[in-house]
C-alpha positions as CSV (number, residue, x, y, z in Angstrom):
1,M,131.5,100.2,90.5
2,K,130.3,99.7,86.9
3,S,126.7,98.5,86.2
4,E,124.5,98.3,83.1
5,V,121.3,100.4,83.3
6,K,118.2,99.6,81.0
7,I,115.5,102.3,80.8
8,I,112.1,100.9,80.1
9,F,109.3,103.3,79.0
10,Q,105.7,102.8,78.6
11,S,104.0,105.4,76.4
12,V,100.5,106.5,77.2
13,V,99.3,105.0,73.8
14,G,101.0,101.8,75.0
15,L,99.2,101.9,78.3
16,H,95.9,102.2,76.4
17,K,96.6,99.2,74.5
18,A,97.8,97.4,77.6
19,C,94.7,98.4,79.8
20,P,91.9,99.0,77.3
21,N,89.2,99.0,80.0
22,H,90.9,101.3,82.4
23,L,90.8,105.1,82.2
24,G,93.5,105.8,84.8
25,D,95.8,107.6,82.4
26,W,95.3,110.9,84.3
27,Y,97.8,110.1,86.6
28,F,100.5,110.1,83.8
29,T,98.8,112.7,81.5
30,G,97.7,115.3,83.8
31,D,94.2,115.1,82.5
32,F,92.5,114.8,85.8
33,P,88.8,113.6,86.0
34,T,87.7,116.2,88.5
35,P,88.3,120.0,88.8
36,G,89.8,119.5,92.2
37,G,92.4,117.1,90.8
38,H,95.1,119.6,90.4
39,R,94.5,120.7,94.1
40,V,94.9,117.3,95.2
41,V,98.0,116.3,93.3
42,N,99.8,119.6,94.3
43,K,98.7,118.9,98.1
44,A,100.2,115.3,97.7
45,F,103.5,116.7,96.3
46,V,103.8,119.2,99.1
47,Y,103.1,116.3,101.7
48,Y,105.7,114.1,99.9
49,M,108.5,116.9,100.1
50,E,107.5,117.5,103.8
51,G,107.6,113.8,104.7
52,N,104.0,114.0,105.6
53,N,102.2,110.7,105.3
54,D,98.6,112.0,105.5
55,R,96.2,111.7,102.5
56,A,95.9,114.7,100.2
57,Y,92.1,114.2,99.9
């Protein structure tokens, strides 16, 4: 099988321009809004790898 692949990339700067009133870039930049943010994202990753559908927070 042969197929064409196109990669679409949105930079964080472009995200800020596209959504100027939303500060949710922490998901993409790692600049979490709370001290426990790293704990939650790490727990969510472990849950994902384990196939666990529970919430990490």
